[in-house]
Short mmCIF file of the C-alpha atoms (twelve columns), coordinates in Angstrom:
data_MODEL
# 
_entry.id   MODEL 
# 
loop_
_atom_site.group_PDB 
_atom_site.id 
_atom_site.type_symbol 
_atom_site.label_atom_id 
_atom_site.label_alt_id 
_atom_site.label_comp_id 
_atom_site.label_asym_id 
_atom_site.label_seq_id 
_atom_site.Cartn_x 
_atom_site.Cartn_y 
_atom_site.Cartn_z 
_atom_site.pdbx_PDB_model_num 
ATOM 1   C CA . MET A 1   0.000   0.000   0.000   1 
ATOM 2   C CA . LYS A 2   2.925   2.395   0.367   1 
ATOM 3   C CA . GLU A 3   2.843   3.322   -3.315  1 
ATOM 4   C CA . LEU A 4   -0.908  3.938   -3.085  1 
ATOM 5   C CA . ILE A 5   -0.477  6.143   -0.023  1 
ATOM 6   C CA . GLN A 6   2.237   8.212   -1.679  1 
ATOM 7   C CA . ALA A 7   0.195   8.553   -4.856  1 
ATOM 8   C CA . PHE A 8   -2.755  9.937   -2.913  1 
ATOM 9   C CA . CYS A 9   -0.558  12.270  -0.839  1 
ATOM 10  C CA . ASP A 10  0.911   13.772  -4.018  1 
ATOM 11  C CA . VAL A 11  -2.488  14.875  -5.353  1 
ATOM 12  C CA . PHE A 12  -3.748  18.448  -4.923  1 
ATOM 13  C CA . GLY A 13  -7.095  18.536  -3.118  1 
ATOM 14  C CA . PRO A 14  -7.995  21.241  -0.570  1 
ATOM 15  C CA . SER A 15  -11.505 21.576  0.829   1 
ATOM 16  C CA . GLY A 16  -13.857 22.549  -1.971  1 
ATOM 17  C CA . GLN A 17  -11.433 21.534  -4.730  1 
ATOM 18  C CA . GLU A 18  -11.344 17.748  -4.462  1 
ATOM 19  C CA . GLU A 19  -11.690 17.028  -8.194  1 
ATOM 20  C CA . ARG A 20  -8.155  15.691  -8.702  1 
ATOM 21  C CA . ILE A 21  -8.084  13.405  -5.691  1 
ATOM 22  C CA . ARG A 22  -11.594 12.174  -6.491  1 
ATOM 23  C CA . GLU A 23  -10.398 11.186  -9.957  1 
ATOM 24  C CA . ALA A 24  -7.303  9.457   -8.542  1 
ATOM 25  C CA . ILE A 25  -9.373  7.427   -6.085  1 
ATOM 26  C CA . GLY A 26  -11.919 6.565   -8.763  1 
ATOM 27  C CA . GLU A 27  -9.170  5.154   -10.981 1 
ATOM 28  C CA . GLN A 28  -8.071  2.842   -8.168  1 
ATOM 29  C CA . LEU A 29  -11.611 1.527   -7.684  1 
ATOM 30  C CA . ALA A 30  -12.332 0.694   -11.320 1 
ATOM 31  C CA . GLY A 31  -13.456 -2.940  -11.408 1 
ATOM 32  C CA . VAL A 32  -13.357 -3.231  -7.613  1 
ATOM 33  C CA . VAL A 33  -16.882 -2.066  -6.725  1 
ATOM 34  C CA . ASP A 34  -20.316 -2.603  -8.241  1 
ATOM 35  C CA . GLU A 35  -21.169 1.079   -8.619  1 
ATOM 36  C CA . LEU A 36  -19.172 4.301   -8.560  1 
ATOM 37  C CA . ARG A 37  -20.628 7.796   -8.737  1 
ATOM 38  C CA . ALA A 38  -20.181 11.348  -7.518  1 
ATOM 39  C CA . ASP A 39  -23.030 13.188  -5.823  1 
ATOM 40  C CA . ARG A 40  -24.025 16.833  -6.150  1 
ATOM 41  C CA . LEU A 41  -21.585 18.085  -3.520  1 
ATOM 42  C CA . GLY A 42  -18.663 16.089  -4.940  1 
ATOM 43  C CA . ASN A 43  -18.538 13.061  -2.633  1 
ATOM 44  C CA . LEU A 44  -17.331 9.903   -4.365  1 
ATOM 45  C CA . ILE A 45  -19.655 7.006   -3.489  1 
ATOM 46  C CA . ALA A 46  -18.480 3.441   -4.124  1 
ATOM 47  C CA . ILE A 47  -21.032 0.676   -3.592  1 
ATOM 48  C CA . LYS A 48  -20.191 -2.972  -2.985  1 
ATOM 49  C CA . ARG A 49  -23.330 -5.099  -2.963  1 
ATOM 50  C CA . PRO A 50  -23.848 -8.000  -0.565  1 
ATOM 51  C CA . THR A 51  -23.061 -11.600 -1.414  1 
ATOM 52  C CA . GLY A 52  -25.530 -13.129 1.097   1 
ATOM 53  C CA . ASN A 53  -29.176 -14.195 0.744   1 
ATOM 54  C CA . GLY A 54  -32.324 -12.521 2.038   1 
ATOM 55  C CA . SER A 55  -33.077 -8.886  2.751   1 
ATOM 56  C CA . VAL A 56  -32.512 -6.252  5.393   1 
ATOM 57  C CA . GLY A 57  -35.946 -4.774  4.774   1 
ATOM 58  C CA . ARG A 58  -36.622 -1.071  4.518   1 
ATOM 59  C CA . SER A 59  -34.675 1.931   5.716   1 
ATOM 60  C CA . ARG A 60  -35.949 4.121   8.512   1 
ATOM 61  C CA . SER A 61  -36.757 6.532   5.704   1 
ATOM 62  C CA . PRO A 62  -39.634 5.120   3.605   1 
ATOM 63  C CA . SER A 63  -38.278 7.000   0.589   1 
ATOM 64  C CA . VAL A 64  -35.024 5.027   0.572   1 
ATOM 65  C CA . GLU A 65  -35.082 1.345   -0.401  1 
ATOM 66  C CA . HIS A 66  -32.423 -1.033  0.845   1 
ATOM 67  C CA . SER A 67  -31.001 -3.571  -1.573  1 
ATOM 68  C CA . ASP A 68  -30.807 -7.310  -0.990  1 
ATOM 69  C CA . CYS A 69  -28.292 -7.361  1.881   1 
ATOM 70  C CA . GLY A 70  -28.436 -10.861 3.249   1 
ATOM 71  C CA . ARG A 71  -30.568 -12.126 6.091   1 
ATOM 72  C CA . PHE A 72  -28.690 -10.099 8.673   1 
ATOM 73  C CA . GLY A 73  -27.156 -7.565  6.349   1 
ATOM 74  C CA . LYS A 74  -26.935 -3.852  7.074   1 
ATOM 75  C CA . ARG A 75  -26.433 -0.788  4.965   1 
ATOM 76  C CA . VAL A 76  -22.987 0.267   6.172   1 
ATOM 77  C CA . MET A 77  -21.548 3.677   5.336   1 
ATOM 78  C CA . LEU A 78  -17.761 3.949   5.492   1 
ATOM 79  C CA . ALA A 79  -16.476 7.519   5.296   1 
ATOM 80  C CA . ALA A 80  -12.968 8.820   4.602   1 
ATOM 81  C CA . HIS A 81  -12.558 12.468  3.719   1 
ATOM 82  C CA . MET A 82  -10.575 13.411  0.605   1 
ATOM 83  C CA . ASP A 83  -9.891  17.056  1.384   1 
ATOM 84  C CA . GLU A 84  -6.836  18.593  3.033   1 
ATOM 85  C CA . ILE A 85  -6.273  21.869  4.865   1 
ATOM 86  C CA . GLY A 86  -4.666  24.876  3.174   1 
ATOM 87  C CA . VAL A 87  -4.713  28.643  2.727   1 
ATOM 88  C CA . MET A 88  -6.680  30.885  0.367   1 
ATOM 89  C CA . VAL A 89  -5.478  34.182  -1.117  1 
ATOM 90  C CA . THR A 90  -7.539  37.175  0.029   1 
ATOM 91  C CA . HIS A 91  -5.418  40.063  -1.339  1 
ATOM 92  C CA . VAL A 92  -2.369  40.637  -3.555  1 
ATOM 93  C CA . ASP A 93  -0.472  43.857  -2.810  1 
ATOM 94  C CA . ALA A 94  1.515   46.086  -5.176  1 
ATOM 95  C CA . GLN A 95  4.726   44.114  -4.546  1 
ATOM 96  C CA . GLY A 96  3.068   40.785  -5.285  1 
ATOM 97  C CA . PHE A 97  2.856   39.551  -1.685  1 
ATOM 98  C CA . CYS A 98  -0.361  37.724  -0.838  1 
ATOM 99  C CA . ARG A 99  -2.501  37.963  2.250   1 
ATOM 100 C CA . PHE A 100 -4.430  34.807  3.031   1 
ATOM 101 C CA . THR A 101 -7.039  33.128  5.169   1 
ATOM 102 C CA . THR A 102 -7.009  29.551  6.358   1 
ATOM 103 C CA . VAL A 103 -9.044  26.690  4.915   1 
ATOM 104 C CA . GLY A 104 -9.600  24.264  7.771   1 
ATOM 105 C CA . GLY A 105 -7.699  24.049  11.047  1 
ATOM 106 C CA . VAL A 106 -4.333  25.508  10.064  1 
ATOM 107 C CA . LEU A 107 -1.925  26.116  12.971  1 
ATOM 108 C CA . PRO A 108 -0.185  29.515  12.612  1 
ATOM 109 C CA . ASN A 109 2.995   28.383  14.382  1 
ATOM 110 C CA . ALA A 110 3.402   25.611  11.790  1 
ATOM 111 C CA . LEU A 111 3.459   28.048  8.862   1 
ATOM 112 C CA . ILE A 112 6.920   29.578  9.248   1 
ATOM 113 C CA . GLY A 113 9.345   27.605  7.122   1 
ATOM 114 C CA . SER A 114 6.555   25.778  5.278   1 
ATOM 115 C CA . ARG A 115 5.958   25.722  1.534   1 
ATOM 116 C CA . VAL A 116 2.645   25.628  -0.243  1 
ATOM 117 C CA . HIS A 117 1.581   24.528  -3.692  1 
ATOM 118 C CA . PHE A 118 -1.191  26.033  -5.846  1 
ATOM 119 C CA . ALA A 119 -3.247  24.130  -8.409  1 
ATOM 120 C CA . ASN A 120 -1.413  25.857  -11.271 1 
ATOM 121 C CA . GLY A 121 2.005   24.785  -9.968  1 
ATOM 122 C CA . VAL A 122 2.994   28.057  -8.266  1 
ATOM 123 C CA . GLU A 123 4.956   27.591  -5.048  1 
ATOM 124 C CA . GLY A 124 4.825   29.864  -2.034  1 
ATOM 125 C CA . ALA A 125 6.624   30.503  1.255   1 
ATOM 126 C CA . PHE A 126 5.351   32.261  4.361   1 
ATOM 127 C CA . GLY A 127 6.748   35.495  5.728   1 
ATOM 128 C CA . LEU A 128 6.083   37.496  8.889   1 
ATOM 129 C CA . GLU A 129 5.685   41.259  9.118   1 
ATOM 130 C CA . GLY A 130 8.697   43.095  10.499  1 
ATOM 131 C CA . ALA A 131 10.941  40.126  11.328  1 
ATOM 132 C CA . PRO A 132 12.760  37.461  9.324   1 
ATOM 133 C CA . LEU A 133 12.209  34.950  12.129  1 
ATOM 134 C CA . PRO A 134 9.418   34.789  14.724  1 
ATOM 135 C CA . ARG A 135 10.395  35.501  18.324  1 
ATOM 136 C CA . ASN A 136 6.931   35.241  19.837  1 
ATOM 137 C CA . ALA A 137 3.695   33.411  19.094  1 
ATOM 138 C CA . VAL A 138 2.823   33.739  15.421  1 
ATOM 139 C CA . ILE A 139 -0.405  35.546  14.502  1 
ATOM 140 C CA . ALA A 140 -1.805  34.566  11.134  1 
ATOM 141 C CA . ASP A 141 -3.034  38.037  10.177  1 
ATOM 142 C CA . LYS A 142 0.539   39.344  10.565  1 
ATOM 143 C CA . MET A 143 1.760   36.911  7.941   1 
ATOM 144 C CA . PHE A 144 1.896   36.949  4.162   1 
ATOM 145 C CA . LEU A 145 2.665   34.550  1.338   1 
ATOM 146 C CA . ASP A 146 5.650   35.056  -0.956  1 
ATOM 147 C CA . VAL A 147 4.926   33.523  -4.385  1 
ATOM 148 C CA . GLY A 148 8.087   34.806  -6.066  1 
ATOM 149 C CA . ALA A 149 6.448   37.853  -7.657  1 
ATOM 150 C CA . THR A 150 8.039   41.318  -7.896  1 
ATOM 151 C CA . ALA A 151 4.758   43.160  -8.523  1 
ATOM 152 C CA . LYS A 152 1.045   42.488  -8.424  1 
ATOM 153 C CA . GLU A 153 1.049   41.998  -12.178 1 
ATOM 154 C CA . ASP A 154 3.712   39.276  -11.876 1 
ATOM 155 C CA . ALA A 155 1.821   37.195  -9.324  1 
ATOM 156 C CA . GLN A 156 0.479   34.066  -10.957 1 
ATOM 157 C CA . VAL A 157 -2.217  33.668  -8.323  1 
ATOM 158 C CA . GLN A 158 -5.284  35.725  -7.526  1 
ATOM 159 C CA . VAL A 159 -7.894  36.241  -4.847  1 
ATOM 160 C CA . GLY A 160 -9.734  32.973  -4.175  1 
ATOM 161 C CA . ASP A 161 -6.887  30.662  -5.196  1 
ATOM 162 C CA . THR A 162 -6.136  27.947  -2.647  1 
ATOM 163 C CA . ALA A 163 -2.772  26.415  -1.788  1 
ATOM 164 C CA . VAL A 164 -1.949  23.228  0.110   1 
ATOM 165 C CA . PHE A 165 1.098   22.319  2.155   1 
ATOM 166 C CA . ARG A 166 3.728   20.304  0.358   1 
ATOM 167 C CA . SER A 167 6.898   18.583  1.451   1 
ATOM 168 C CA . GLY A 168 8.382   15.421  0.061   1 
ATOM 169 C CA . PHE A 169 6.771   12.085  0.959   1 
ATOM 170 C CA . GLY A 170 9.202   10.126  3.104   1 
ATOM 171 C CA . ALA A 171 9.616   6.738   4.742   1 
ATOM 172 C CA . VAL A 172 12.009  5.580   7.432   1 
ATOM 173 C CA . GLY A 173 11.380  1.907   8.030   1 
ATOM 174 C CA . ASP A 174 7.674   1.596   8.823   1 
ATOM 175 C CA . ARG A 175 7.263   5.289   9.639   1 
ATOM 176 C CA . LEU A 176 5.728   7.382   6.841   1 
ATOM 177 C CA . PHE A 177 5.995   11.187  6.573   1 
ATOM 178 C CA . ALA A 178 3.736   13.522  4.564   1 
ATOM 179 C CA . PRO A 179 1.894   16.837  5.010   1 
ATOM 180 C CA . ASN A 180 -1.588  15.421  4.323   1 
ATOM 181 C CA . LEU A 181 -1.759  11.971  5.857   1 
ATOM 182 C CA . ASP A 182 -4.894  13.535  7.349   1 
ATOM 183 C CA . ASN A 183 -6.738  12.046  5.622   1 
ATOM 184 C CA . ARG A 184 -5.205  10.545  2.506   1 
ATOM 185 C CA . ILE A 185 -4.233  7.644   4.737   1 
ATOM 186 C CA . GLY A 186 -7.914  7.032   5.474   1 
ATOM 187 C CA . CYS A 187 -8.657  7.073   1.750   1 
ATOM 188 C CA . ALA A 188 -5.922  4.502   1.120   1 
ATOM 189 C CA . VAL A 189 -7.226  2.283   3.935   1 
ATOM 190 C CA . LEU A 190 -10.745 2.445   2.514   1 
ATOM 191 C CA . VAL A 191 -9.602  1.646   -1.034  1 
ATOM 192 C CA . GLN A 192 -7.557  -1.316  0.176   1 
ATOM 193 C CA . THR A 193 -10.451 -2.549  2.315   1 
ATOM 194 C CA . LEU A 194 -12.707 -2.587  -0.739  1 
ATOM 195 C CA . ARG A 195 -10.037 -4.474  -2.673  1 
ATOM 196 C CA . GLU A 196 -9.661  -7.166  -0.028  1 
ATOM 197 C CA . LEU A 197 -13.329 -7.505  0.944   1 
ATOM 198 C CA . ALA A 198 -14.225 -10.534 -1.180  1 
ATOM 199 C CA . ASN A 199 -17.515 -11.421 0.530   1 
ATOM 200 C CA . THR A 200 -19.901 -9.520  2.770   1 
ATOM 201 C CA . PRO A 201 -23.541 -9.882  3.812   1 
ATOM 202 C CA . HIS A 202 -23.765 -6.101  4.004   1 
ATOM 203 C CA . GLU A 203 -24.402 -3.385  1.466   1 
ATOM 204 C CA . ILE A 204 -21.258 -1.261  1.668   1 
ATOM 205 C CA . HIS A 205 -21.421 2.413   0.779   1 
ATOM 206 C CA . ALA A 206 -17.840 3.692   0.846   1 
ATOM 207 C CA . VAL A 207 -17.975 7.475   0.719   1 
ATOM 208 C CA . PHE A 208 -14.878 9.548   0.029   1 
ATOM 209 C CA . THR A 209 -16.188 12.818  1.392   1 
ATOM 210 C CA . VAL A 210 -15.553 16.459  0.579   1 
ATOM 211 C CA . GLN A 211 -15.138 19.475  2.867   1 
ATOM 212 C CA . GLU A 212 -14.640 17.557  6.114   1 
ATOM 213 C CA . GLU A 213 -11.995 20.018  7.274   1 
ATOM 214 C CA . VAL A 214 -14.474 22.901  7.124   1 
ATOM 215 C CA . GLY A 215 -17.386 21.256  8.896   1 
ATOM 216 C CA . ALA A 216 -18.010 17.693  7.638   1 
ATOM 217 C CA . ARG A 217 -20.242 19.100  4.904   1 
ATOM 218 C CA . GLY A 218 -19.891 16.207  2.480   1 
ATOM 219 C CA . ALA A 219 -20.660 13.623  5.164   1 
ATOM 220 C CA . THR A 220 -23.699 15.610  6.254   1 
ATOM 221 C CA . THR A 221 -25.336 15.450  2.834   1 
ATOM 222 C CA . ALA A 222 -24.175 11.908  2.030   1 
ATOM 223 C CA . GLY A 223 -25.443 10.571  5.339   1 
ATOM 224 C CA . TYR A 224 -28.847 12.120  4.776   1 
ATOM 225 C CA . GLY A 225 -29.081 10.811  1.231   1 
ATOM 226 C CA . LEU A 226 -27.870 7.257   1.921   1 
ATOM 227 C CA . ALA A 227 -29.740 6.730   5.218   1 
ATOM 228 C CA . PRO A 228 -27.279 4.068   6.452   1 
ATOM 229 C CA . ASP A 229 -27.886 1.635   9.303   1 
ATOM 230 C CA . ILE A 230 -24.351 2.182   10.619  1 
ATOM 231 C CA . ILE A 231 -21.627 4.769   9.964   1 
ATOM 232 C CA . LEU A 232 -17.910 4.148   10.413  1 
ATOM 233 C CA . ALA A 233 -15.391 6.914   9.767   1 
ATOM 234 C CA . ILE A 234 -11.801 6.132   8.832   1 
ATOM 235 C CA . ASP A 235 -9.589  9.038   9.837   1 
ATOM 236 C CA . VAL A 236 -6.484  9.903   11.838  1 
ATOM 237 C CA . THR A 237 -6.229  10.558  15.555  1 
ATOM 238 C CA . ALA A 238 -3.681  12.207  17.813  1 
ATOM 239 C CA . THR A 239 -1.107  10.315  19.886  1 
ATOM 240 C CA . GLY A 240 0.457   10.671  23.313  1 
ATOM 241 C CA . ASP A 241 3.756   8.973   22.533  1 
ATOM 242 C CA . PHE A 242 6.216   11.869  22.153  1 
ATOM 243 C CA . PRO A 243 8.086   13.939  24.761  1 
ATOM 244 C CA . GLN A 244 5.791   15.786  27.197  1 
ATOM 245 C CA . ALA A 245 2.720   15.063  25.072  1 
ATOM 246 C CA . THR A 246 -0.738  15.556  26.512  1 
ATOM 247 C CA . PRO A 247 -1.444  12.229  28.222  1 
ATOM 248 C CA . MET A 248 -3.253  9.908   25.785  1 
ATOM 249 C CA . GLU A 249 -3.140  6.127   25.449  1 
ATOM 250 C CA . VAL A 250 -2.819  6.055   21.644  1 
ATOM 251 C CA . ALA A 251 0.683   5.429   20.257  1 
ATOM 252 C CA . LEU A 252 2.203   4.734   16.847  1 
ATOM 253 C CA . GLY A 253 2.670   1.053   16.086  1 
ATOM 254 C CA . ASN A 254 0.171   -0.322  18.615  1 
ATOM 255 C CA . GLY A 255 -2.607  -0.884  16.108  1 
ATOM 256 C CA . PRO A 256 -5.595  1.080   14.826  1 
ATOM 257 C CA . ALA A 257 -7.621  2.961   17.421  1 
ATOM 258 C CA . ILE A 258 -11.290 2.178   18.033  1 
ATOM 259 C CA . LYS A 259 -13.039 5.399   18.973  1 
ATOM 260 C CA . VAL A 260 -14.872 5.716   22.271  1 
ATOM 261 C CA . MET A 261 -15.416 9.477   22.221  1 
ATOM 262 C CA . ASP A 262 -14.190 12.693  20.659  1 
ATOM 263 C CA . ARG A 263 -15.238 16.314  20.923  1 
ATOM 264 C CA . TYR A 264 -18.484 15.929  18.978  1 
ATOM 265 C CA . MET A 265 -19.344 12.223  19.161  1 
ATOM 266 C CA . ILE A 266 -19.736 9.383   21.624  1 
ATOM 267 C CA . ALA A 267 -19.454 6.128   19.681  1 
ATOM 268 C CA . HIS A 268 -22.390 3.734   19.830  1 
ATOM 269 C CA . PRO A 269 -21.489 1.058   22.412  1 
ATOM 270 C CA . GLY A 270 -22.732 -1.746  20.176  1 
ATOM 271 C CA . VAL A 271 -20.652 -0.592  17.216  1 
ATOM 272 C CA . ARG A 272 -17.658 -0.251  19.493  1 
ATOM 273 C CA . ARG A 273 -18.128 -3.792  20.842  1 
ATOM 274 C CA . TRP A 274 -18.452 -5.124  17.300  1 
ATOM 275 C CA . LEU A 275 -15.069 -3.663  16.383  1 
ATOM 276 C CA . VAL A 276 -13.393 -4.765  19.630  1 
ATOM 277 C CA . ASN A 277 -14.786 -8.304  19.291  1 
ATOM 278 C CA . THR A 278 -13.552 -8.490  15.710  1 
ATOM 279 C CA . ALA A 279 -10.061 -7.378  16.726  1 
ATOM 280 C CA . GLN A 280 -9.948  -9.973  19.500  1 
ATOM 281 C CA . VAL A 281 -11.281 -12.840 17.385  1 
ATOM 282 C CA . TYR A 282 -8.851  -12.185 14.541  1 
ATOM 283 C CA . ASP A 283 -5.884  -11.192 16.726  1 
ATOM 284 C CA . VAL A 284 -5.675  -7.662  15.335  1 
ATOM 285 C CA . PRO A 285 -3.793  -5.275  17.664  1 
ATOM 286 C CA . TYR A 286 -5.948  -2.311  18.634  1 
ATOM 287 C CA . GLN A 287 -6.157  0.663   20.978  1 
ATOM 288 C CA . MET A 288 -9.076  2.539   22.523  1 
ATOM 289 C CA . GLU A 289 -9.333  6.203   21.550  1 
ATOM 290 C CA . VAL A 290 -10.642 9.071   23.643  1 
ATOM 291 C CA . LEU A 291 -9.880  12.269  21.741  1 
ATOM 292 C CA . GLU A 292 -10.448 15.504  23.646  1 
ATOM 293 C CA . PHE A 293 -10.389 17.721  20.544  1 
ATOM 294 C CA . GLY A 294 -11.437 17.278  16.951  1 
ATOM 295 C CA . SER A 295 -13.888 14.839  15.395  1 
ATOM 296 C CA . THR A 296 -14.720 12.954  12.196  1 
ATOM 297 C CA . ASP A 297 -17.373 12.569  9.523   1 
ATOM 298 C CA . ALA A 298 -19.131 10.053  11.769  1 
ATOM 299 C CA . ALA A 299 -20.283 12.851  14.088  1 
ATOM 300 C CA . ALA A 300 -22.242 14.492  11.275  1 
ATOM 301 C CA . VAL A 301 -23.883 11.264  10.099  1 
ATOM 302 C CA . GLN A 302 -24.684 10.129  13.649  1 
ATOM 303 C CA . ILE A 303 -27.329 12.867  13.975  1 
ATOM 304 C CA . SER A 304 -28.686 12.563  10.428  1 
ATOM 305 C CA . ARG A 305 -32.412 11.865  9.998   1 
ATOM 306 C CA . ALA A 306 -33.547 9.908   13.089  1 
ATOM 307 C CA . GLY A 307 -29.978 9.041   14.126  1 
ATOM 308 C CA . VAL A 308 -27.385 6.484   13.025  1 
ATOM 309 C CA . PRO A 309 -25.255 4.201   15.249  1 
ATOM 310 C CA . ALA A 310 -21.730 5.516   14.748  1 
ATOM 311 C CA . GLY A 311 -18.125 4.581   15.303  1 
ATOM 312 C CA . ALA A 312 -14.670 5.177   13.893  1 
ATOM 313 C CA . VAL A 313 -11.449 3.359   13.131  1 
ATOM 314 C CA . SER A 314 -8.562  5.793   13.547  1 
ATOM 315 C CA . ILE A 315 -4.963  5.729   12.351  1 
ATOM 316 C CA . PRO A 316 -2.586  7.089   15.018  1 
ATOM 317 C CA . CYS A 317 -0.820  10.153  13.621  1 
ATOM 318 C CA . ARG A 318 1.696   12.535  15.142  1 
ATOM 319 C CA . TYR A 319 1.619   16.286  14.414  1 
ATOM 320 C CA . ILE A 320 -1.855  16.385  12.848  1 
ATOM 321 C CA . HIS A 321 -2.622  19.610  10.927  1 
ATOM 322 C CA . THR A 322 1.031   20.429  10.467  1 
ATOM 323 C CA . PRO A 323 3.053   20.160  7.229   1 
ATOM 324 C CA . SER A 324 4.914   17.117  8.607   1 
ATOM 325 C CA . GLN A 325 2.673   14.294  9.812   1 
ATOM 326 C CA . VAL A 326 3.900   10.834  10.828  1 
ATOM 327 C CA . ILE A 327 2.197   7.436   10.931  1 
ATOM 328 C CA . ASP A 328 3.250   3.794   11.309  1 
ATOM 329 C CA . TYR A 329 2.602   1.537   8.315   1 
ATOM 330 C CA . ASN A 330 1.750   -1.431  10.556  1 
ATOM 331 C CA . ASP A 331 -1.218  0.489   11.949  1 
ATOM 332 C CA . VAL A 332 -2.419  1.045   8.390   1 
ATOM 333 C CA . ARG A 333 -2.272  -2.635  7.461   1 
ATOM 334 C CA . ASN A 334 -3.959  -3.658  10.701  1 
ATOM 335 C CA . ALA A 335 -6.742  -1.135  10.122  1 
ATOM 336 C CA . VAL A 336 -7.458  -2.865  6.805   1 
ATOM 337 C CA . ARG A 337 -7.442  -6.270  8.526   1 
ATOM 338 C CA . LEU A 338 -9.860  -5.019  11.164  1 
ATOM 339 C CA . LEU A 339 -12.292 -3.567  8.651   1 
ATOM 340 C CA . VAL A 340 -12.198 -6.496  6.239   1 
ATOM 341 C CA . ASN A 341 -12.853 -9.049  8.984   1 
ATOM 342 C CA . ALA A 342 -15.558 -6.923  10.607  1 
ATOM 343 C CA . LEU A 343 -17.418 -6.422  7.338   1 
ATOM 344 C CA . SER A 344 -17.031 -10.044 6.197   1 
ATOM 345 C CA . GLY A 345 -19.260 -11.248 9.044   1 
ATOM 346 C CA . THR A 346 -17.535 -14.642 9.130   1 
ATOM 347 C CA . GLY A 347 -17.960 -15.349 12.849  1 
ATOM 348 C CA . ASP A 348 -20.752 -14.732 15.365  1 
ATOM 349 C CA . SER A 349 -18.484 -12.957 17.835  1 
ATOM 350 C CA . ALA A 350 -17.203 -10.658 15.090  1 
ATOM 351 C CA . ASP A 351 -20.516 -10.189 13.275  1 
ATOM 352 C CA . LEU A 352 -22.160 -6.801  12.986  1 
ATOM 353 C CA . THR A 353 -25.425 -8.464  13.943  1 
ATOM 354 C CA . ALA A 354 -24.021 -9.570  17.311  1 
ATOM 355 C CA . TRP A 355 -24.930 -6.232  18.908  1 
ATOM 356 C CA . SER A 356 -28.268 -5.700  17.142  1 
ATOM 357 C CA . ALA A 357 -30.260 -7.565  19.776  1 
ATOM 358 C CA . ASP A 358 -28.637 -5.509  22.533  1 
ATOM 359 C CA . LYS A 359 -28.946 -1.916  21.370  1 
# 
């Protein structure tokens, strides 16, 4: 999967401009799923139909029919967001320097020394008013973007253009480095899960969502339209395994994290047990995640329509929302193992239906 991960990380795709990464993901899914389409907001929806017998019956919404999903099948929505954070030009001055606003949760202190890349290939570097190097906390509105222009007329970018952070993809052993592992790693995990999921009693709706970094907007509309029985997000989560980190049990290399709670969602206890039971039955290393800040697409879908049981499988990631993020490849592979075995429904203790009688 390393080549797949790097390929996705190299693609331009800030919130609201996910066309290129949507195309790249779609190419990887050709021949893998039964149906592939984009919705009105730009989400890429990949459907893998069940291989079991029988029917799940009707959705909670009488306007949405469920397909033949096996006797105990569910309509399962898997969500991984395609978009990445960045900056948008708000003004170009007479010297060609650009003022900007942030797109998503950009950390001002991470900007100094970072490079950005625009859709048209222009590169940019950040500068700070009045000082070549910051001596105090950095304030974003005191910063500007240098795109190599000598005058406004020379600037090859304009108001409304968006740039993303770019540094070279790197690997040291099993540790992978990139500026947008949040959440291209989730996209890679979801693609690989679809590749390896040979049989399932469930109707799988894998949604590669747009605009998660600015409010889970793609997941909000997709969740309403699909009316799933269960939602699982695949995203990154913070770790507590570096010097003087905020205490947190999650660490790189200890397996994917099964979410208990984050800032905007408490995972459904039945969904959580389903994932934990699967990990234990199939000897997949895992961790329990309590994230005190941030959330995922699952939070938006959880409160869609009359409510959806929700959970998340998270990839531990250091330095989230900075231009240099780090993950462990073993966690990635084990996340795929966890999802494939959970969705295959090959054992009672690991079956999604095991919790349905105890909601």
